Structure formats: C-alpha cells, structure tokens
N, C-alpha and C positions, 0 to 999 in steps of 0.2 A: 697598115699593117706591116711589122717587119719580121721578114724570115732571115736565119742566120745563114752566112755563106756555107757554115759545115752542114746545115740542113738540106741546102740546095745541091752541093756536091754529093751527099749522101743518097738524094732522090736521084740524081743523075747518074750515080752508080748503080743503084736499085733498077733504073730502067735500062742501063747497058746489060745488066745480066739478064732481064728478060729477054731481050734482043738476041742476045746470045744464044740463049737457050730455044727462043722460036726460031733461030736461024740454022740449029743443028738439024740436018737431015737424017735424024735417028731419034728413037723413042727417048723421050725426057725421064729420067730417075725420079720417082715421086719424092725423095729427099731433097732432090735439087729444087723442085717446084716448090715445095713447102718453104726451103729456105729464101727463095725468090719473094714468095707470098708473104712471109713474115718481114723481110726487107721493106719490100713496099708499104705493107700494114704499118711498120714503124714510121717511115716517111711520111706517109698521109696523116698519122697521129700527130706529129711533130707540127706540120703546115695547119692542120685543123685545129690544133691547139692555138697556136699563134693567132689564127683569126677568131677564135671563140675568146680568147683572152682579151683581144682588141674591142669585139663586141661588148664583153661584160665591163672592161673599163670605161667604155663610152657611155654605158647605161646604168652605171651605179650611181644610185640616188643619194641624195644629201642625209637622208635618213638610214643609210646604210645597208641599203638592200638595192638588187637589180631591180630597174623600175618597169620594164617591159615585160609583160605576162608572155608574149610571145616567145621571149627567150627561155622562160622556164619550160614551155610547152617543147620547145626545140632540143632543149640541152640537159633538162633534168636527168633523162636515163644515162647519158655519158659522163654527168658530173655525181652520180650516185654511188657508183662502187667505191670501195675504200681504196686508199693509195697504199701500196706496199713500200715498206722501209728501204727496201734495196733496188727500188725504181730510181733509175739515173735522172729522171724527171720529176721525182716525188714533189720537190718544192714547188715547181711550176704548176702541177696538178692541184696540190694543196692551195696555191695562189688563186686559181681557177674557182674552185670550190668554195674559198673565202669570199671571193668576189660574188659569188652565187649564193653566198648564205647558208652553205652546207658543209663547210668545214668543221672538224670536231676534234677536239683534244690539241689545239696549238699551244705552243708555249709563247709566253708573252713577248719575247725577244721576235719571233717569226712574224707575230702580230704587227708589231711595231715596224718590222721590215715591210711588211705588206702596205701599211698605210703610208709609209714613205715612197714606195713604188708607185702606188696609186696617185697619190699628190702629184708627184712627179710628171706621170703619163697625164693627169689632167691640165697641168700647167703646160704641158708641151702640145696638147690638143688644142687648148684656148689660143696659144701664140700662132697655131698654123690656122686659126679660123676654123678648125673643126667644130664638130658638134659635141657637146656633152649631152647626156641625157635628154 
C-alpha cells in the first residue's frame, strides 16, 4: 500500500493541531475542536482509502468482481454512498466503487483508465511476488 507524502504531511499537521489544542491550558472552542476533528477525519479517509484500494485491487477477480465475500461485508457500507462531483477525491472513490462492482454512470473514458490502472497494479503486484486474488 502506498500513501502519498502529501497525505502523510496532512496527517502530521492534523496531529499537531490536536496536540496544540490539548496543550492549551484553557477551554477549547467547539469550532476549533470540530475543525481538528474534520481534518483528522479527512486524513483517516485518505489513508483508509489507500488501504481499501490496495485490498480491492489484490482481490479483483478475473470475472470482473471482487472475489472475497469478507470484503463486501467489511466495506459495503463505506462504498455505498454516492460520490459528490465536487469531492476532490471523487475519481479515487469512483475507482474503489468500480473495483467493488458498485460504480454507476461512469463514462467509457474513465472505465478505460480504471482498467489500465488495475492492470498496471496487477503487473506490479506480480513482479513484487505479491498475491493477487
């Protein structure tokens, strides 16, 4: 699983904000706490998303489906909500839904990109001696 430097730096920044809030020897404003919570949530979503993407890519079946039923049990709820068009991670979220067999209304160009991306990942996994499905 790969996590971008940007994601790691953002997580470290969110952690520092929480430490700064905790180290204040005064009450924390609710808006500050909500902002810190939202930043941590976004960071966790990015890291968890990378983990889930890797699992789905490794378990993508030759028949075009995710093969392990435990993955559906574990992630169906996370991958069910629609993706907002204005979400900066929209394509990444759509890719996970496509891997999971839950993507709808994808244009043919995006589907081709997803196929290429999956194939490249499968080649990488095989070269590294990793396990596909």
